[in-house]
DSSP file (Angstrom, degrees, kcal/mol; ACC not computed):
  #  RESIDUE AA STRUCTURE BP1 BP2  ACC     N-H-->O    O-->H-N    N-H-->O    O-->H-N    TCO  KAPPA ALPHA  PHI   PSI    X-CA   Y-CA   Z-CA
    1    1 A M              0   0    0      0, 0.0     3,-0.1     0, 0.0     0, 0.0   0.000 360.0 360.0 360.0 134.5    0.0   -0.1    0.0
    2    2 A A        -     0   0    0      1,-0.1     0, 0.0     0, 0.0     0, 0.0  -0.396 360.0 -96.4 -74.0 144.3    1.3    3.4   -0.9
    3    3 A P        -     0   0    0      0, 0.0     2,-0.2     0, 0.0    -1,-0.1  -0.261  40.8-128.9 -58.1 143.8    2.2    5.8    1.9
    4    4 A T     >  -     0   0    0      1,-0.1     4,-2.2    -3,-0.1     5,-0.2  -0.532  17.9-113.0 -94.6 159.7   -0.6    8.1    2.7
    5    5 A L  H  > S+     0   0    0      1,-0.2     4,-2.6     2,-0.2     5,-0.2   0.859 118.3  58.4 -56.8 -33.1   -0.2   11.9    3.0
    6    6 A A  H  > S+     0   0    0      2,-0.2     4,-2.3     1,-0.2    -1,-0.2   0.925 105.6  48.9 -63.4 -43.3   -1.0   11.7    6.7
    7    7 A S  H  > S+     0   0    0      1,-0.2     4,-1.7     2,-0.2    -1,-0.2   0.887 110.1  51.6 -58.2 -40.9    2.0    9.3    7.1
    8    8 A E  H  X S+     0   0    0     -4,-2.2     4,-2.3     1,-0.2    -2,-0.2   0.902 108.9  50.4 -64.4 -42.0    4.2   11.7    5.2
    9    9 A F  H  X S+     0   0    0     -4,-2.6     4,-3.1     1,-0.2     5,-0.2   0.887 106.9  54.3 -64.1 -36.9    3.1   14.6    7.5
   10   10 A L  H  X S+     0   0    0     -4,-2.3     4,-1.8     2,-0.2    -1,-0.2   0.903 110.5  47.3 -62.0 -41.0    3.9   12.6   10.6
   11   11 A Q  H  X S+     0   0    0     -4,-1.7     4,-1.7     2,-0.2    -2,-0.2   0.926 112.8  46.9 -62.5 -47.3    7.4   12.0    9.2
   12   12 A R  H  X S+     0   0    0     -4,-2.3     4,-2.8     1,-0.2    -2,-0.2   0.925 111.5  53.1 -59.7 -45.8    7.9   15.7    8.3
   13   13 A A  H  X S+     0   0    0     -4,-3.1     4,-2.8     1,-0.2    -1,-0.2   0.872 103.9  55.4 -61.2 -36.9    6.5   16.8   11.7
   14   14 A E  H  X S+     0   0    0     -4,-1.8     4,-0.6    -5,-0.2    -1,-0.2   0.936 112.5  42.7 -66.8 -42.3    9.0   14.5   13.5
   15   15 A V  H >< S+     0   0    0     -4,-1.7     3,-1.2     1,-0.2     4,-0.4   0.947 115.9  49.0 -59.5 -49.0   12.0   16.2   11.6
   16   16 A L  H >< S+     0   0    0     -4,-2.8     3,-1.7     1,-0.3     4,-0.3   0.834  98.7  66.9 -61.6 -38.5   10.4   19.7   12.2
   17   17 A S  H >< S+     0   0    0     -4,-2.8     3,-0.9     1,-0.3    -1,-0.3   0.724  87.1  71.0 -58.1 -23.0    9.9   19.1   15.9
   18   18 A A  T << S+     0   0    0     -3,-1.2    -1,-0.3    -4,-0.6    -2,-0.2   0.881 109.7  31.9 -61.7 -36.9   13.7   19.0   16.4
   19   19 A S  T <  S+     0   0    0     -3,-1.7    -1,-0.3    -4,-0.4    -2,-0.2   0.245  90.0 138.4-105.5  12.2   13.7   22.7   15.8
   20   20 A H    <   -     0   0    0     -3,-0.9    -3,-0.1    -4,-0.3    -4,-0.0  -0.280  45.8-142.5 -63.4 134.8   10.3   23.6   17.2
   21   21 A E        -     0   0    0      1,-0.0    -1,-0.1    -2,-0.0    -2,-0.1  -0.911  32.2-109.8 -95.6 119.5   10.0   26.8   19.3
   22   22 A P        -     0   0    0      0, 0.0    -1,-0.0     0, 0.0     0, 0.0  -0.140  26.7-134.4 -55.1 138.1    7.6   26.2   22.1
   23   23 A I        -     0   0    0      1,-0.0    -3,-0.0    -3,-0.0     0, 0.0  -0.804  25.5-113.4 -95.1 135.2    4.3   28.1   21.8
   24   24 A P        -     0   0    0      0, 0.0     2,-0.1     0, 0.0     5,-0.1  -0.328  24.9-120.3 -68.1 148.2    3.2   29.8   25.0
   25   25 A F    >   -     0   0    0      1,-0.1     3,-1.2     3,-0.0     4,-0.3  -0.353  33.1-102.6 -70.6 165.7    0.0   28.6   26.8
   26   26 A F  G >  S+     0   0    0      1,-0.3     3,-1.1     2,-0.2    -1,-0.1   0.865 126.0  55.2 -52.9 -39.0   -2.8   31.1   27.3
   27   27 A S  G 3  S+     0   0    0      1,-0.2    -1,-0.3     3,-0.0     0, 0.0   0.663 104.2  56.2 -72.1 -16.8   -1.7   31.6   30.9
   28   28 A E  G <  S+     0   0    0     -3,-1.2     2,-0.3     2,-0.0    -1,-0.2   0.457 104.0  55.7 -93.7  -2.3    1.8   32.5   29.6
   29   29 A T    <   -     0   0    0     -3,-1.1     0, 0.0    -4,-0.3     0, 0.0  -0.914  61.6-146.4-131.6 153.3    0.9   35.3   27.4
   30   30 A R  S    S+     0   0    0     -2,-0.3     2,-0.3     2,-0.0    -1,-0.1   0.581  78.3  91.5 -90.5 -14.1   -0.9   38.6   27.6
   31   31 A L        +     0   0    0      3,-0.0    -2,-0.1    -5,-0.0    25,-0.0  -0.633  53.8 178.0 -81.3 140.4   -2.3   38.4   24.1
   32   32 A S        -     0   0    0     -2,-0.3    -2,-0.0    24,-0.1    51,-0.0  -0.959  39.0 -89.1-134.2 157.8   -5.6   36.7   23.7
   33   33 A P        +     0   0    0      0, 0.0    26,-0.2     0, 0.0    25,-0.1  -0.346  44.4 168.5 -58.7 139.6   -7.7   36.2   20.5
   34   34 A R        +     0   0    0     24,-4.8    52,-4.2     1,-0.3    53,-1.5   0.655  58.6  45.4-118.5 -39.6  -10.0   39.1   19.8
   35   35 A S  E     -ab  59  87A   0     23,-1.9    25,-3.2    22,-0.3     2,-0.5  -0.850  61.9-154.9-112.9 141.2  -11.4   38.5   16.4
   36   36 A M  E     -ab  60  88A   0     51,-2.8    53,-2.5    -2,-0.4     2,-0.5  -0.979  14.8-166.5-114.8 122.3  -12.8   35.3   14.9
   37   37 A I  E     -ab  61  89A   0     23,-3.0    25,-3.1    -2,-0.5     2,-0.5  -0.936   6.7-156.3-115.6 125.6  -12.5   35.2   11.1
   38   38 A F  E     +ab  62  90A   0     51,-3.5    53,-3.1    -2,-0.5     2,-0.3  -0.891  24.3 163.1-100.7 123.6  -14.4   32.6    9.0
   39   39 A C  E     -a   63   0A   0     23,-2.6    25,-2.3    -2,-0.5    28,-0.5  -0.952  42.0 -90.6-137.9 155.0  -13.0   31.8    5.7
   40   40 A C  E     -a   64   0A   0     51,-0.5    25,-0.2    -2,-0.3     5,-0.1  -0.264  28.2-129.2 -67.5 150.5  -13.3   29.1    3.1
   41   41 A F        +     0   0    0     23,-1.1    -1,-0.1    22,-0.1    24,-0.1   0.378  63.4 135.5 -85.3   7.3  -10.8   26.1    3.4
   42   42 A D    >   -     0   0    0     22,-0.2     3,-1.6     1,-0.2    22,-0.0  -0.343  57.9-137.9 -52.7 125.7   -9.9   26.7   -0.4
   43   43 A W  T 3  S+     0   0    0      1,-0.3    -1,-0.2    -2,-0.1    -2,-0.0   0.732  98.3  63.9 -64.9 -21.0   -6.1   26.4   -0.6
   44   44 A R  T 3  S+     0   0    0      1,-0.1     2,-0.7     2,-0.0    -1,-0.3   0.709  89.4  76.7 -71.9 -20.4   -5.9   29.3   -2.9
   45   45 A V    <   +     0   0    0     -3,-1.6     3,-0.1    -5,-0.1    -1,-0.1  -0.827  55.2 174.7-106.5 110.2   -7.3   31.8   -0.3
   46   46 A K    >>  -     0   0    0     -2,-0.7     4,-2.0     1,-0.1     3,-1.7  -0.822  10.6-176.1-117.4  88.9   -4.8   32.7    2.3
   47   47 A P  H 3> S+     0   0    0      0, 0.0     4,-1.9     0, 0.0     6,-0.6   0.764  83.0  67.5 -59.6 -25.5   -6.3   35.4    4.6
   48   48 A E  H 34>S+     0   0    0      3,-0.2     5,-1.1     2,-0.2     4,-0.3   0.897 111.0  37.1 -59.8 -35.4   -3.0   35.6    6.4
   49   49 A E  H <45S+     0   0    0     -3,-1.7     3,-0.4     3,-0.2    -1,-0.2   0.955 120.2  40.7 -81.4 -57.0   -1.6   37.1    3.1
   50   50 A F  H  <5S+     0   0    0     -4,-2.0    -2,-0.2     1,-0.2    -1,-0.1   0.673 123.7  39.4 -74.3 -11.1   -4.5   39.2    1.8
   51   51 A L  T  <5S-     0   0    0     -4,-1.9    -1,-0.2    -5,-0.3    -2,-0.2   0.537 104.0-130.5-101.2 -16.4   -5.4   40.6    5.1
   52   52 A G  T   5 -     0   0    0     -3,-0.4    -3,-0.2    -5,-0.3    -4,-0.2   0.922  35.7-164.5  61.6  47.2   -1.7   41.0    6.2
   53   53 A L      < -     0   0    0     -5,-1.1     2,-0.3    -6,-0.6    -1,-0.2  -0.380  10.7-172.7 -66.5 136.5   -2.6   39.2    9.5
   54   54 A K    >   -     0   0    0     -2,-0.1     3,-1.8     1,-0.1     5,-0.4  -0.875  37.8-108.8-126.2 162.5    0.0   39.5   12.3
   55   55 A A  G >  S+     0   0    0     -2,-0.3     3,-1.3     1,-0.3     4,-0.1   0.823 116.8  61.7 -59.0 -32.5    0.1   37.8   15.7
   56   56 A E  G 3  S+     0   0    0      1,-0.3    -1,-0.3     2,-0.1   -24,-0.1   0.613  85.4  75.0 -73.4  -9.8   -0.8   41.0   17.4
   57   57 A D  G <  S-     0   0    0     -3,-1.8    -1,-0.3     2,-0.1   -22,-0.3   0.746  92.3-142.0 -69.6 -23.7   -4.1   41.2   15.6
   58   58 A G    <   +     0   0    0     -3,-1.3   -24,-4.8    -4,-0.4   -23,-1.9   0.911  44.1 155.4  64.7  40.4   -5.4   38.5   17.9
   59   59 A A  E     -a   35   0A   0     -5,-0.4     2,-0.5   -26,-0.2    -1,-0.2  -0.847  35.6-151.9-106.7 136.6   -7.3   36.9   15.1
   60   60 A I  E     -a   36   0A   0    -25,-3.2   -23,-3.0    -2,-0.4     2,-0.5  -0.941  13.7-145.7-101.2 128.8   -8.4   33.3   15.1
   61   61 A L  E     -a   37   0A   0     -2,-0.5     2,-0.6   -25,-0.2   -23,-0.2  -0.835  13.5-170.6 -96.2 118.5   -8.7   31.9   11.6
   62   62 A V  E     -a   38   0A   0    -25,-3.1   -23,-2.6    -2,-0.5     2,-0.6  -0.950   7.8-158.0-114.1 116.1  -11.5   29.3   11.2
   63   63 A R  E     +a   39   0A   0     -2,-0.6     2,-0.3   -25,-0.2   -23,-0.2  -0.861  25.3 156.0 -98.5 124.8  -11.5   27.5    7.8
   64   64 A T  E >   -a   40   0A   0    -25,-2.3     3,-2.2    -2,-0.6   -23,-1.1  -0.888  54.4 -73.4-138.3 168.3  -14.8   26.0    6.9
   65   65 A G  G >  S-     0   0    0      1,-0.3     3,-1.7    -2,-0.3   -25,-0.1  -0.468 122.8  -3.9 -63.1 128.5  -16.5   25.0    3.7
   66   66 A S  G 3  S-     0   0    0      1,-0.3    -1,-0.3    -2,-0.2   -26,-0.3   0.575 116.9 -85.9  63.2  10.2  -17.6   28.3    2.0
   67   67 A G  G <  S+     0   0    0     -3,-2.2    -1,-0.3   -28,-0.5    24,-0.2   0.758  78.0 166.1  62.0  20.5  -16.3   30.2    5.1
   68   68 A S    <   -     0   0    0     -3,-1.7    -1,-0.2     1,-0.1     3,-0.2  -0.540  32.0-172.2 -77.3 134.1  -19.6   29.6    6.8
   69   69 A P    >   +     0   0    0      0, 0.0     3,-3.4     0, 0.0     7,-0.2   0.563  60.9 101.4 -89.3 -11.5  -19.9   30.2   10.4
   70   70 A V  G >  S+     0   0    0      1,-0.3     3,-0.7     2,-0.2    -2,-0.0   0.840  84.8  43.0 -48.1 -47.2  -23.4   28.9   10.7
   71   71 A K  G 3  S+     0   0    0      1,-0.2    -1,-0.3    -3,-0.2     4,-0.1   0.268 106.9  64.3 -85.1  12.6  -22.4   25.4   12.1
   72   72 A N  G <>  +     0   0    0     -3,-3.4     4,-2.1     1,-0.1    -1,-0.2   0.019  57.5 116.7-121.4  28.6  -19.8   27.0   14.6
   73   73 A I  H <> S+     0   0    0     -3,-0.7     4,-2.8     1,-0.2     5,-0.2   0.930  79.8  51.3 -62.9 -41.4  -22.2   29.0   16.8
   74   74 A G  H  > S+     0   0    0      1,-0.2     4,-2.7     2,-0.2    -1,-0.2   0.911 109.6  48.2 -59.2 -44.0  -21.1   26.7   19.8
   75   75 A E  H  > S+     0   0    0      2,-0.2     4,-2.5     1,-0.2     5,-0.3   0.854 111.0  51.9 -66.2 -33.6  -17.4   27.2   19.1
   76   76 A I  H  X S+     0   0    0     -4,-2.1     4,-3.1     2,-0.2     9,-0.2   0.973 113.3  44.0 -61.8 -54.2  -18.0   31.1   18.9
   77   77 A V  H  X S+     0   0    0     -4,-2.8     4,-2.1    -5,-0.2    -2,-0.2   0.898 114.1  51.3 -62.0 -39.3  -19.8   31.1   22.2
   78   78 A G  H  X S+     0   0    0     -4,-2.7     4,-1.9     2,-0.2    -1,-0.2   0.940 113.7  42.0 -62.8 -51.0  -17.2   28.8   23.8
   79   79 A L  H  X>S+     0   0    0     -4,-2.5     4,-2.9     1,-0.2     5,-0.7   0.903 111.7  55.6 -67.5 -39.1  -14.2   30.9   22.8
   80   80 A D  H  X5S+     0   0    0     -4,-3.1     4,-2.0    -5,-0.3    -1,-0.2   0.911 108.5  49.3 -54.6 -43.0  -16.1   34.1   23.7
   81   81 A A  H  <5S+     0   0    0     -4,-2.1    -1,-0.2     1,-0.2    -2,-0.2   0.837 115.8  44.0 -57.7 -40.5  -16.6   32.7   27.2
   82   82 A L  H  <5S+     0   0    0     -4,-1.9    -2,-0.2    -5,-0.1    -1,-0.2   0.886 135.9   5.2 -74.0 -41.8  -13.0   31.8   27.4
   83   83 A V  H  <5S-     0   0    0     -4,-2.9    -3,-0.2    -5,-0.1    -2,-0.2   0.544  95.0-112.6-124.3 -15.1  -11.2   34.8   26.0
   84   84 A G     << -     0   0    0     -4,-2.0    -4,-0.2    -5,-0.7    -3,-0.1   0.986  33.1-142.2  71.7  75.3  -13.9   37.5   25.3
   85   85 A L        -     0   0    0     -9,-0.2   -50,-0.2     1,-0.1   -51,-0.1  -0.201  15.6-167.6 -64.0 158.0  -14.1   38.0   21.6
   86   86 A T        +     0   0    0    -52,-4.2     2,-0.3     1,-0.3   -51,-0.2   0.466  63.8  25.3-124.4  -8.6  -14.6   41.4   20.2
   87   87 A E  E     -b   35   0A   0    -53,-1.5   -51,-2.8     2,-0.0     2,-0.5  -0.973  52.3-153.2-161.6 140.6  -15.4   40.9   16.6
   88   88 A L  E     -b   36   0A   0     65,-0.3    70,-1.7    -2,-0.3     2,-0.4  -0.980  19.0-174.5-117.3 125.2  -16.8   38.3   14.1
   89   89 A I  E     -bc  37 158A   0    -53,-2.5   -51,-3.5    -2,-0.5     2,-0.5  -0.987   8.6-166.8-125.8 125.4  -15.7   38.4   10.3
   90   90 A V  E     -bc  38 159A   0     68,-2.5    70,-3.2    -2,-0.4     2,-0.5  -0.949  10.1-167.2-111.4 124.9  -17.1   36.2    7.6
   91   91 A I  E     - c   0 160A   0    -53,-3.1   -51,-0.5    -2,-0.5     2,-0.2  -0.926   7.0-176.1-118.5 129.5  -15.1   36.2    4.4
   92   92 A K  E     - c   0 161A   0     68,-3.0    70,-2.4    -2,-0.5     2,-0.3  -0.691  12.1-152.8-110.9 169.2  -16.3   34.8    1.0
   93   93 A H  E >   - c   0 162A   0     -2,-0.2     3,-0.9    68,-0.2    70,-0.2  -0.996  21.7-100.1-146.4 142.9  -14.1   34.7   -2.1
   94   94 A T  T 3  S+     0   0    0     68,-2.0     3,-0.1    -2,-0.3    70,-0.0  -0.256 105.6  25.8 -60.1 152.0  -14.7   34.7   -5.9
   95   95 A D  T 3  S+     0   0    0      1,-0.2    -1,-0.2     2,-0.0     2,-0.1   0.750  84.6 171.1  64.1  28.1  -14.6   31.4   -7.7
   96   96 A C    X   -     0   0    0     -3,-0.9     3,-2.4     1,-0.1     4,-0.3  -0.411  43.9-124.1 -64.2 140.7  -15.6   29.6   -4.5
   97   97 A G  G >  S+     0   0    0      1,-0.3     3,-1.8     2,-0.2     4,-0.2   0.776 108.7  72.2 -60.1 -24.5  -16.4   26.0   -5.0
   98   98 A A  G 3  S+     0   0    0      1,-0.3    31,-2.7     2,-0.2     3,-0.4   0.646  94.7  55.4 -56.9 -22.1  -19.8   26.7   -3.4
   99   99 A T  G <  S+     0   0    0     -3,-2.4    -1,-0.3    29,-0.2    -2,-0.2   0.508 102.0  56.7 -89.8  -8.6  -20.7   28.5   -6.7
  100  100 A H  S <  S+     0   0    0     -3,-1.8     2,-0.3    -4,-0.3    -2,-0.2   0.340 106.3  46.1-106.3   5.6  -19.9   25.5   -8.7
  101  101 A I        -     0   0    0     -3,-0.4     2,-0.3    -4,-0.2    28,-0.2  -0.973  65.8-143.2-145.0 154.4  -22.3   23.0   -7.1
  102  102 A T     >  -     0   0    0     -2,-0.3     4,-2.0    26,-0.1     5,-0.2  -0.795  30.4-112.2-119.5 166.0  -25.9   22.9   -6.0
  103  103 A D  H  > S+     0   0    0     -2,-0.3     4,-3.0     1,-0.2     5,-0.2   0.890 118.6  56.8 -62.4 -36.9  -27.7   21.2   -3.1
  104  104 A D  H  > S+     0   0    0      2,-0.2     4,-2.1     1,-0.2    -1,-0.2   0.896 107.3  47.4 -61.7 -40.4  -29.4   18.9   -5.6
  105  105 A Q  H  > S+     0   0    0      2,-0.2     4,-2.0     1,-0.2    -1,-0.2   0.877 112.8  49.2 -68.2 -32.5  -26.1   17.7   -6.9
  106  106 A I  H  X S+     0   0    0     -4,-2.0     4,-2.4     2,-0.2    -2,-0.2   0.931 111.3  49.2 -66.0 -48.2  -24.8   17.2   -3.3
  107  107 A R  H  X S+     0   0    0     -4,-3.0     4,-2.8     1,-0.2     5,-0.2   0.932 110.6  51.0 -55.6 -47.0  -28.0   15.2   -2.5
  108  108 A A  H  X S+     0   0    0     -4,-2.1     4,-2.4     1,-0.2    -1,-0.2   0.895 108.9  51.1 -61.6 -41.5  -27.5   13.1   -5.6
  109  109 A H  H  X S+     0   0    0     -4,-2.0     4,-1.5     2,-0.2    -1,-0.2   0.928 111.6  47.7 -58.4 -48.2  -23.9   12.4   -4.6
  110  110 A I  H  X S+     0   0    0     -4,-2.4     4,-1.8     1,-0.2     3,-0.3   0.913 113.2  46.8 -63.7 -45.9  -25.0   11.3   -1.2
  111  111 A I  H  < S+     0   0    0     -4,-2.8    -1,-0.2     1,-0.2    -2,-0.2   0.858 107.5  58.7 -64.0 -36.7  -27.8    9.0   -2.4
  112  112 A K  H  < S+     0   0    0     -4,-2.4    -1,-0.2    -5,-0.2    -2,-0.2   0.896 117.5  31.2 -60.2 -39.3  -25.4    7.5   -5.0
  113  113 A H  H  < S+     0   0    0     -4,-1.5    -1,-0.2    -3,-0.3    -2,-0.2   0.574 133.9  32.5 -96.4 -13.6  -23.1    6.4   -2.3
  114  114 A N    ><  +     0   0    0     -4,-1.8     3,-2.9    -5,-0.2     4,-0.2  -0.502  65.1 173.3-138.6  70.3  -25.9    5.8    0.4
  115  115 A P  G >  S+     0   0    0      0, 0.0     3,-2.0     0, 0.0    -4,-0.1   0.762  73.0  72.2 -55.8 -26.3  -29.0    4.7   -1.5
  116  116 A D  G 3  S+     0   0    0      1,-0.3    -5,-0.1    -3,-0.1    -3,-0.0   0.637  89.7  62.8 -64.7 -10.4  -30.8    4.1    1.8
  117  117 A L  G X  S+     0   0    0     -3,-2.9     3,-2.7    -6,-0.2    -1,-0.3   0.507  70.1 127.6 -90.8  -6.4  -31.0    7.8    2.3
  118  118 A A  T <  S+     0   0    0     -3,-2.0   -10,-0.0     1,-0.3   -11,-0.0  -0.277  80.9  14.0 -54.0 134.8  -33.1    8.5   -0.8
  119  119 A G  T 3  S+     0   0    0      1,-0.0    -1,-0.3     3,-0.0     3,-0.1   0.442 110.6  85.4  78.6   3.9  -36.2   10.5    0.3
  120  120 A K  S <  S+     0   0    0     -3,-2.7     3,-0.2     1,-0.1    -2,-0.2   0.191  72.6  69.8-114.6   8.7  -34.6   11.3    3.6
  121  121 A L    >   +     0   0    0     -4,-0.2     3,-1.8     1,-0.1    -1,-0.1   0.156  55.5 115.7-120.6  14.8  -32.6   14.4    2.5
  122  122 A D  T 3  S+     0   0    0      1,-0.3    -1,-0.1    -3,-0.1    -2,-0.1   0.850  82.6  45.5 -57.4 -34.6  -35.4   17.0    1.8
  123  123 A D  T 3  S+     0   0    0     -3,-0.2    -1,-0.3     2,-0.0     2,-0.1   0.454  85.6 124.2 -87.4  -2.0  -34.2   19.3    4.6
  124  124 A F    <   +     0   0    0     -3,-1.8     2,-0.3   -21,-0.0   -17,-0.1  -0.412  33.6 170.7 -66.5 131.0  -30.5   19.0    3.5
  125  125 A A        -     0   0    0     -2,-0.1     2,-0.2   -18,-0.0    -2,-0.0  -0.993   8.7-178.6-137.8 138.1  -28.8   22.3    2.9
  126  126 A S        -     0   0    0     -2,-0.3   -23,-0.1     2,-0.1   -28,-0.0  -0.469  47.4 -90.6-113.8-168.3  -25.2   23.2    2.2
  127  127 A A  S    S+     0   0    0     -2,-0.2   -29,-0.1   -25,-0.1     2,-0.0   0.125  74.3 138.1 -91.5  17.8  -23.4   26.4    1.7
  128  128 A A        +     0   0    0    -29,-0.1     2,-0.3   -28,-0.0   -29,-0.2  -0.362  27.0 160.5 -61.7 142.0  -23.9   26.2   -2.1
  129  129 A T        -     0   0    0    -31,-2.7   -28,-0.2   -28,-0.2     3,-0.1  -0.987  46.8-151.3-157.1 162.5  -24.8   29.6   -3.6
  130  130 A T  S    S+     0   0    0     -2,-0.3     2,-0.4     1,-0.2   -31,-0.1   0.398  93.6  53.3-109.4  -3.0  -24.9   31.5   -6.7
  131  131 A D     >  -     0   0    0      1,-0.1     4,-2.3     2,-0.0    -1,-0.2  -0.865  59.5-173.8-137.0  95.8  -24.5   34.8   -5.0
  132  132 A L  H  > S+     0   0    0     -2,-0.4     4,-2.9     1,-0.2     5,-0.2   0.902  87.1  52.1 -63.0 -43.0  -21.6   35.2   -2.7
  133  133 A A  H  > S+     0   0    0      1,-0.2     4,-2.7     2,-0.2    -1,-0.2   0.925 112.4  45.9 -60.5 -45.1  -22.6   38.7   -1.3
  134  134 A K  H  > S+     0   0    0      2,-0.2     4,-2.6     1,-0.2    -1,-0.2   0.908 110.9  53.3 -67.1 -37.3  -26.1   37.4   -0.5
  135  135 A R  H  X S+     0   0    0     -4,-2.3     4,-2.6     2,-0.2    -2,-0.2   0.937 109.4  48.1 -62.7 -42.8  -24.6   34.3    1.1
  136  136 A A  H  X S+     0   0    0     -4,-2.9     4,-2.6     1,-0.2     5,-0.3   0.949 111.3  51.2 -64.0 -43.7  -22.4   36.5    3.4
  137  137 A Q  H  X S+     0   0    0     -4,-2.7     4,-1.9     2,-0.2    -2,-0.2   0.895 109.8  49.9 -55.3 -40.2  -25.4   38.7    4.3
  138  138 A F  H  X S+     0   0    0     -4,-2.6     4,-2.2     1,-0.2    -1,-0.2   0.936 113.2  46.4 -63.1 -45.3  -27.4   35.6    5.2
  139  139 A E  H  X S+     0   0    0     -4,-2.6     4,-1.8     1,-0.2    -2,-0.2   0.853 110.5  49.9 -73.2 -31.6  -24.7   34.3    7.4
  140  140 A V  H  X S+     0   0    0     -4,-2.6     4,-2.2     2,-0.2    -1,-0.2   0.875 109.7  54.1 -68.6 -33.8  -24.0   37.5    9.1
  141  141 A E  H  X S+     0   0    0     -4,-1.9     4,-1.8    -5,-0.3    -2,-0.2   0.900 104.6  54.5 -55.1 -48.2  -27.7   37.7    9.8
  142  142 A V  H  < S+     0   0    0     -4,-2.2     4,-0.3     1,-0.2    -2,-0.2   0.882 110.8  45.0 -57.5 -41.6  -27.5   34.3   11.3
  143  143 A L  H >< S+     0   0    0     -4,-1.8     3,-0.8     1,-0.2    -1,-0.2   0.876 112.8  50.4 -70.8 -37.1  -24.8   35.5   13.6
  144  144 A K  H 3< S+     0   0    0     -4,-2.2    -2,-0.2     1,-0.2    -1,-0.2   0.736 114.5  45.1 -74.4 -23.8  -26.6   38.8   14.5
  145  145 A S  T 3< S+     0   0    0     -4,-1.8    -1,-0.2    -5,-0.2    -2,-0.2   0.359  82.7 115.1-103.2   4.1  -29.8   37.0   15.2
  146  146 A S    X   -     0   0    0     -3,-0.8     3,-0.5    -4,-0.3     8,-0.1  -0.646  50.6-159.2 -79.0 120.4  -28.3   34.2   17.3
  147  147 A P  T 3  S+     0   0    0      0, 0.0    -1,-0.2     0, 0.0     4,-0.1   0.686  89.9  64.2 -72.1 -13.4  -29.6   34.4   21.0
  148  148 A L  T 3  S+     0   0    0      2,-0.1     2,-0.4     3,-0.0    -2,-0.0   0.842  90.2  73.0 -77.1 -29.2  -26.6   32.2   22.1
  149  149 A I  S <  S-     0   0    0     -3,-0.5   -72,-0.0    -6,-0.2     5,-0.0  -0.677  96.7-109.5 -87.9 134.7  -24.0   34.9   21.0
  150  150 A R    >>  -     0   0    0     -2,-0.4     4,-2.8     1,-0.1     3,-0.6  -0.273  28.6-115.4 -64.4 150.0  -23.9   37.9   23.4
  151  151 A K  H 3> S+     0   0    0      1,-0.2     4,-2.1     2,-0.2    -1,-0.1   0.820 110.0  56.7 -58.1 -42.0  -25.4   41.0   21.9
  152  152 A E  H 34 S+     0   0    0      2,-0.2    -1,-0.2     1,-0.2     4,-0.2   0.801 114.0  41.7 -64.8 -32.5  -22.2   43.2   21.9
  153  153 A L  H X> S+     0   0    0     -3,-0.6     3,-1.7     2,-0.2     4,-0.5   0.888 109.9  55.3 -84.5 -38.4  -20.4   40.5   19.8
  154  154 A R  H >< S+     0   0    0     -4,-2.8     3,-1.3     1,-0.3    -2,-0.2   0.895 103.5  58.3 -59.0 -36.3  -23.4   39.7   17.5
  155  155 A D  T 3< S+     0   0    0     -4,-2.1    -1,-0.3     1,-0.3    -2,-0.2   0.661  99.3  59.6 -66.6 -16.0  -23.4   43.5   16.6
  156  156 A T  T <4 S+     0   0    0     -3,-1.7    -1,-0.3    -4,-0.2    -2,-0.2   0.614  75.6 123.3 -87.1 -13.6  -19.8   43.3   15.4
  157  157 A A    <<  +     0   0    0     -3,-1.3     2,-0.3    -4,-0.5   -68,-0.2  -0.218  35.3 171.8 -57.8 127.0  -20.5   40.7   12.7
  158  158 A V  E     -c   89   0A   0    -70,-1.7   -68,-2.5     2,-0.0     2,-0.4  -0.944  24.9-137.5-135.0 157.4  -19.4   41.7    9.2
  159  159 A G  E     -c   90   0A   0     -2,-0.3    13,-2.8   -70,-0.2    14,-1.7  -0.966  19.3-173.5-118.3 131.7  -19.2   40.1    5.8
  160  160 A L  E     -cD  91 171A   0    -70,-3.2   -68,-3.0    -2,-0.4     2,-0.5  -0.864  12.8-150.8-119.9 151.3  -16.3   40.6    3.3
  161  161 A L  E     -cD  92 170A   0      9,-3.1     9,-2.4    -2,-0.3     2,-0.5  -0.987   9.2-158.2-126.7 127.3  -15.7   39.4   -0.2
  162  162 A Y  E     -cD  93 169A   0    -70,-2.4   -68,-2.0    -2,-0.5     2,-0.7  -0.897  10.2-144.0-105.0 123.4  -12.2   38.8   -1.5
  163  163 A D     >  -     0   0    0      5,-2.9     4,-2.8    -2,-0.5     5,-0.2  -0.776   5.4-159.8 -89.5 113.3  -11.6   38.9   -5.2
  164  164 A I  T  4 S+     0   0    0     -2,-0.7    -1,-0.1     1,-0.2   -69,-0.0   0.711  90.0  49.5 -72.7 -16.6   -9.0   36.2   -6.0
  165  165 A K  T  4 S+     0   0    0      3,-0.1    -1,-0.2     1,-0.1    -2,-0.0   0.896 124.5  24.5 -86.9 -43.2   -8.1   37.9   -9.3
  166  166 A T  T  4 S-     0   0    0      2,-0.1    -2,-0.2     0, 0.0     3,-0.1   0.677  93.8-130.5 -96.6 -23.0   -7.6   41.6   -8.1
  167  167 A G     <  +     0   0    0     -4,-2.8     2,-0.1     1,-0.3    -3,-0.1   0.448  59.1 142.3  83.7  -4.7   -6.8   40.9   -4.5
  168  168 A K        -     0   0    0     -5,-0.2    -5,-2.9    -6,-0.1     2,-0.5  -0.470  38.3-155.9 -77.7 149.6   -9.4   43.5   -3.4
  169  169 A V  E     -D  162   0A   0     -7,-0.2     2,-0.3    -2,-0.1    -7,-0.2  -0.990  13.3-175.9-124.8 125.8  -11.5   42.9   -0.3
  170  170 A T  E     -D  161   0A   0     -9,-2.4    -9,-3.1    -2,-0.5     2,-0.4  -0.921  29.6-116.8-124.5 148.9  -14.9   44.7   -0.1
  171  171 A R  E     +D  160   0A   0     -2,-0.3   -11,-0.3   -11,-0.2    -2,-0.0  -0.675  35.5 168.4 -84.2 131.5  -17.4   44.8    2.8
  172  172 A V              0   0    0    -13,-2.8   -12,-0.2    -2,-0.4    -1,-0.1   0.435 360.0 360.0-123.0  -9.0  -20.7   43.1    1.6
  173  173 A A              0   0    0    -14,-1.7   -13,-0.1   -83,-0.1    -2,-0.1   0.300 360.0 360.0-157.3 360.0  -22.5   42.8    4.9
C-alpha cells in the first residue's frame, strides 16, 4: 500500500519538531484572541496574506466549507466565554467551490453512495450559492440574530468578499 499523505506529514513533523520553538500557553501570554475570522478552506485563499494578518491582531482563523460560521455557533460562544471575543468576520471569495455545485447535486452524490438515504434528505442544505454577497449577508444575519451569542459580539459581525483575481477585499454585509 502506498504511503498516505498523513503518514508523510507525521514524518515531516518528526523532523520539524527538532527545531520547534515552544508556543506559550494562554496563561503565559498577555495576548488573547479578539477577532474570529471565518474563511473558506480553499487552498488558494490565504487570509494571512491578503489581510496581512499579524500575531498582534489577535485573530483566530476558522477554515470551513465556503467560510460559513453557521455550524460553529457553539465554538463562537465557547471561545467568547474563554477569552472575550470582540469581533466576528465572515469572508467569502470569488470562484468559491460553493458556486460550482448545487444542493441537488450534493444530495444526488450522497444518495449515489448511500442509497438508503433516498427520500430522507429533503431538509439537507449546504453552503452552495450563486451569489456570494447574499450568502455573506445571510450568514452575518444568522450571527446577528443568534440568541446564544452575546449582543455586543453579535453586533460586530461583518461580511467581506475577497476577489482572487484583483486581491481587493470589499465589505458586503
